[in-house]
N, C-alpha and C positions, 0 to 999 in steps of 0.2 A: 237746404241740405236735409236729407231724410235721416231717420233714426234706426238703430238696430233694435231687435227684439229686446235685448237686455235693457237698453235704455228706456224703451217704452214701458216695460214691466216695472222697472225701477221707479220711474216717474209716477206710474199709477198707484204704487204702494208706498210712496213716501209720505210719512206723517209730518216730519219736519227735519230740518238740518240741525245737527247738534254742534255745540261750540267746539267739539273736538275735530270737526270736519267730517265726521261720520254722518250717515243717514239713519234716522229712526224709521225702520222699514216694517210695514205691516206684513205678517205672514199669513197667507191664505189657508194653508194646510200644514198641520203638524203631525208627524208620525213618530211614535215612540215604541221602544222595545224594552225587554226586561233588564238589559245590562246597564244602560246609561241613564235610566230614569229614576231608580229608587232614591238616590241622593237628592235629585231635583225635587221630587215630591216632599221629601223630608224637610228641605229648605223652605218650602211653602208653609208647612205646618209650623215651623219655628218662627216664622214671621206673621203667622195668623192670616195667610193669604189663601185664596182659592184659585181655581182654574178659570181664567177670564172668559174664554169661549170654548167650553168642553165639546161643542158640536163640531169644532174645527180640528179636534185631535182624535186620532185613532191609534190603537195599540195592538201589537201582535207579539208573539214569542217566537224566537228563531235562533239566537246565538248559542244558548246553552241547552237547547232542546235535544235530547238524544234522537237519533234517526233510526234506531232499532227497537229498543225496549223503552216505551214511553209511560209505563205504569208509574203512578204516583204513590208514595213520594219517590223522587229520583234517587238513584244510588249516590250521586254527588250531593253532599249536604249544602254546599254553596249554591248550586244550581236550584235546588229545592227552595232555598231561602229567597232567591231572586224571583222564582215563580210565585211564591207566596206574596212577595212584596207587590208585584205588578197586579196580581189579582185583587189585593186589598186596595191598592191605589186607584185602580180603574173603577172599582165599586164605589169608593168614597167620593171620588171627584166626577162621577157620572160620565166616564169615558168608555166608549165601545172597545171591547177587547176581543180579538180573534185568538181564542185560547186553543190548546191542542185538541179539544173535543169539538172544535168549530171547523167546518169544512172550508172556511175562508182563511184559515191560519197558513202562514208561510213566511218566507223571508220578506222583510219589510219592503224592499224595493221591487219585489215581485207582486205582492198583494195590492199595493197602492194602485198601480196601473190596471191590474186585472179586475179590480172592483170599480174602476172608473173614477176613483178619487183624484188621480193625477190628470190634470187638464192643462191645455195651453194657456199662457198668459198668467199663470199662478206664480206666487212665491211659495216655496215649500221648504220646510226645515225638518231635520231629523238628527238625533244624536248618533250619527253613523257617517263615516267618511264618504261612503259611496252614494250619498243622496243625490249627487250629480246625475245619477241614472235617469231621474225624472225629467231631465232636460231634453230627453228624446221626444217629448211631447210639446216642446216650445215653452217649457216652464223654466223659471230661474230657481234652482234648487241647491240648498246649502247643507253640507254636513256641519254639525255644531257640537260643542262640548257640553258637559253636564250643567255647568252654570248657565249656559245659554238655553238649555232645555228648560231650566227653571224660569228664565226670563220670558220665554215664549208661553209657557204655561200661565204665568202670572199676568202678562201684558199683551200677548199675541204680537209682540214686536221684538225686533233685534236691532242692535246698533251695528251697522255694517259700513265698511269703507268702500267708496266707489271703485269700480273696476274699469280697466281698459278692455278693449275687445279685439281679439285676434280671430280673423276668419281663416279657417283651414279648408281649402277646397281640394277634394279628392275627385279628380276628373276621370273620364273614360269609364271603362268597365273592369270589374274584377274577373280574373280567370277562374276556371273550374277548380274547386278545391281550395279557394281562398275565401276566408270568412271575415266577419266584422271584427273578430278578435285579432286577426292578422293585421287588419287596418289600424286598429288603435295601438297595437304593439309597435307597428312600423312608425306611426306618428310620434310616439313617446321616444322611440329610439332615435328619431331624427331631431326632435326638439329638446330632448332631455327631460329629466325628472323635475328640474327646476325652471324649465323654459316658460311655464305658464304662470309663474308667480306674479301676482298683481293683475292677472287677466281673467276674463271669461272667454272660453273658446266657443266660437260658432262654427260648427261642422257643416259643410256644404259641398256642392259639386255633384255631378251626375252619379258617381258611385255611391254617395251617401243617399241621395234622393231615391235611388232605385232599391234601397234596403227596406225590409219590413220594419215595423215598429220594434219588434223584439231585437233585431240586429242593431237598430239605432240605439236601443237601451244599452247594449254591450259597449258601443263606442262611447256614449256619454258616461257610463259607469266609471270608466277609467280616466276621465278627464283629470280627476284629482291626482292620479298617479303621474301625470305630466306637470303637476304643480299648479294647475288652473283652479280657481275657486269654484267655478261652475263650468259646465259644458252643455250646449244645447243645439238643437236642430229646429229650424223653422217648421211650424205645423203645415201640413198639406192634406190632400184628400186621404192619403194613407193613414194619417193621424186620426182624422175624423171617423173614418170607417172602423178603426179599432175601438174607439170610445163608444160609438153608437150602440145603444141597447144594454150597456153595462149597468150594474145596480145603481151607481151614483152619477150616471150621465145626466146632463141637464134635461129638465122636462121640456123646455122649449129649445129643442136641439138646433133647429135652423137658425134661431136668433143667436145662440151661442157660437155657431160656426161663423157667422158674420163678424162677431167680435174677435174671435180667434184669428180670422184672416187678417183683420186690421192690425193685430199685434205682431205679425211677421215683420222681419226687417224690410225696410223700404229698398227699392232697387238702387236708389242713390245714397244709401246709408254710407257713412264714413267710418272706416276702421282704423285702429291704431297700427295694425299690421295685417298683412295677408300672406299666407303660405300656400303654394300650389304644389300638389302631388299628383302624379300620374298613377291611377289605379293599376295599370299594367305592370308597374315596377314592383308591386307588392307580391311577395311569395309567402308560403307557409312560414310563419315566424315563431321562434322559440326563444325564451329567455335562457341565458346561460349563467347569469350572475346573481347578485343579491339585491338588485333593484329592477323594476320593470323596464327601465331604460337600457339595460344590458341585454340586448337581444340580437339575434342574427336570423336571416332566412335559412331555411333548412339546407340549402346547397352552398352556404357560405362557411368559411372558416372563422373561428374565433379571432377577434382582432389582436393585433400586437400592441404592446404598451405604448409604442411610439405614435400610435394613432390618436392618443389622448393628450390633452393639455396637462401641464405639470400639476395643476390643482386636482385633477381627476385620478392621477396615476396611483395614488395610495389606495383609493377605494377600489379601483380596478384590480390591483394586485391582491387586495384583501378578498375580492370575489373569486379570483382564480384559486387562491389558497383554500378558501372555504369549500368551494365546489369541487376541488380536485381536478380542475381543468387547466389546460395550457394554451397559450397563444398559438394560433395556427391549427389547432385541433378542430375537427368537424363535429358538430353537435349531432348530426345524423349517426345512428348506430349506438348512441349512449344507452347503456342498459338501465332499465327502470325497475323499481321494486313495487311501486304503488301507482295506480291510475285513479284519479278523482275527477268525476264529471258532476258539476253542480255549481252552487254559489249564486249570489245576486248578479254576477256577470254573465254566467252561462248555465243557468239552471231552468230555462224555460222550455216550453214544448218543442219549439223549432230546434233548439240545441240538442234535445234528446233524440229527435228524429234523425238529425245528421249523424249523431254518434251511433245510433242503432243501424243506420245505413251501412256503416263501416263494420259493425259487430256482426251483422247478420251472416250466418253460415260460417262464422269463424269461432275460434276458441281463445280465451285468455291464455297467454303464454304461461308455462310452468314457472312458479315462483313469484308471480305477479298477483298482488291483491288489488282488485278493481271494484270501485264503488260508484253507483249512480244514485244521486240524491236530488230528487225534484225540488224545484224552488218553492212550491206551495202544494197544499193538498189538492187544489184544483188542477194544477199541472200534473200531479200524480194520477188523478182520476182520468184526465184526458189522455194521458200516455197509456194507461191501462186499457182504456176504451179502444185504442188503436192497436193494442197487443204489443207495445214496445217493451213492456216488462218481460214478456215471454221471450223476446229476442235476446234481451240482455241476460236473462237467467240461463237460457240455452247456451249462451257463449261463456258463461262462468262469471258474470258480473254480479255483485250484490245489489239488490234492488231495495232501496231504503225509503223511509218516510221523509217528510219535508223539514228542512232546516238548513242552517249555515254549514253544519258538518265540518269537514276537514279544511274549509277555507281558512279558518282561524283557530280551530281546535279548542274552543271553549266548551267542549263537550267530549264524549268518549272517543270520537273519531280523530285519531292522532297518528303521526308518524312515530316510528320507534328507531332510536339510535340514528345511524347515518343513512337511513333509507332515503332513496331518491324518488320523488313523486312527479309524475306527469300530471299537471293540474290545470283545470279550466277556470281557476279562480283568478284573483286580481293582484295578489302580492306574493313576492318570493323572498321576503325579508328573512334574515336568520331567525330560526325558531318559530316562524309564523304558523307552521302546521303541527305544532305541539311538541316537537323534539328540539332541544337546544342545538343539536347537531344535524337535524334533518335538512334535506335539500329539496328545492322546488324548481321545476321547469314549467313556466306558464306557456300555454298554447290553446288552440281552439278545441272545443269538445270532440270534433272529428279527429283531430290530431291525437288527443288523449286516447280515444278508442283505438286508433291505429297503433299507438305505443303499447296499449294493453295487449292486443292480440299478437303483436310482433315481439314483445318483450324488450323493445328498445325504441328510441325516437326514430320515427319513420315518416317519410313523405307521404301524406295521405292521398296525394294525387295518384299514386300508384295503386290505390285500393278502391277508388271510386270512379275512375274513368272507364 
């Protein structure tokens, strides 16, 4: 019987089995940022420890970085304190830092791939929930907490519980105006936000295989929102072509490709579960509630309470009350106050291209505040080289610097009061975007652009066909 990629990578990185039943797993690449690392470094100092393999750790700044005025010191004292901490920690422990004056700076899950640090067959860890993004390359990538950041810094290892593997096959082809974001929201809506607990998700099928690497990153990014510990896609020629020539790509590239190919799931691999989805059934998808699993296609009505099990109904009713929606209501036509294009989910060049395609020749609706935040300085430079910033500016969007921005609002980009935001980010939790009463609708970047120029949730297919 063959093995899955997850089991192959796990076996390759196992140091030993622990008495707890967990695996001591060697971590090939560790990424850190300014928010979850200060306490971890301090714990090292308190124990008289150093960073075991500093050459395997890379740092960037993204969460608290302003996307408009980046002059130091930052206006926010806590943000400045975090910046000061990561600068001192990186210098003291000899860790490369992509600071705001470095053209490699950006959101951690954007800069890892674009620098060629993320590669197939790796184990990758980062103190950020959406580290599963790197699974798009055939890596096994974990989001970890601050104490685990400490453990990886000190030992380059983690204690991890073994995972089951669910293969999610999206067959057929996606229709025009349907994007990777629609695919992953559809999957989470189908399987639930807790459906992946105890699993790693292997995404497969013709619709997945035909995606670009950037689209695959969007799908894997939100595996965690479906409860999965990791999400990955088997590496193929699309993967290898993306990595080749990047700064940290292997010197002996052909040899590396041979090994990467061997790490892909075997044709006769055994899975704990298999889910099959027809890509033709996926429409432009929008969340309506307070979890990423509460979503509908643009032409569907919001569900009735009777469609849910008794255990779910309290959360569903809470979502209706918080969002000011009612069962049977259509999501299409919902007025928006803010439109946000960016984040580690959808802040890459291809995302900006699709949004610009919608924005071109149109104008942001009156009363709508629209932001476009590239995922990295390199994405920003590439977009400007193509003139995308001019398209956005002409349409009335704000063109910003690189950072996490309004995805989680640990920076000046926040919702105000009960504002409703069309967002290309990954979470629609209460208060996620900076206001304790603000509301978020997740959708693709193209759909966000459509909402911005229409002033309301709009089927993007009517604007791109």
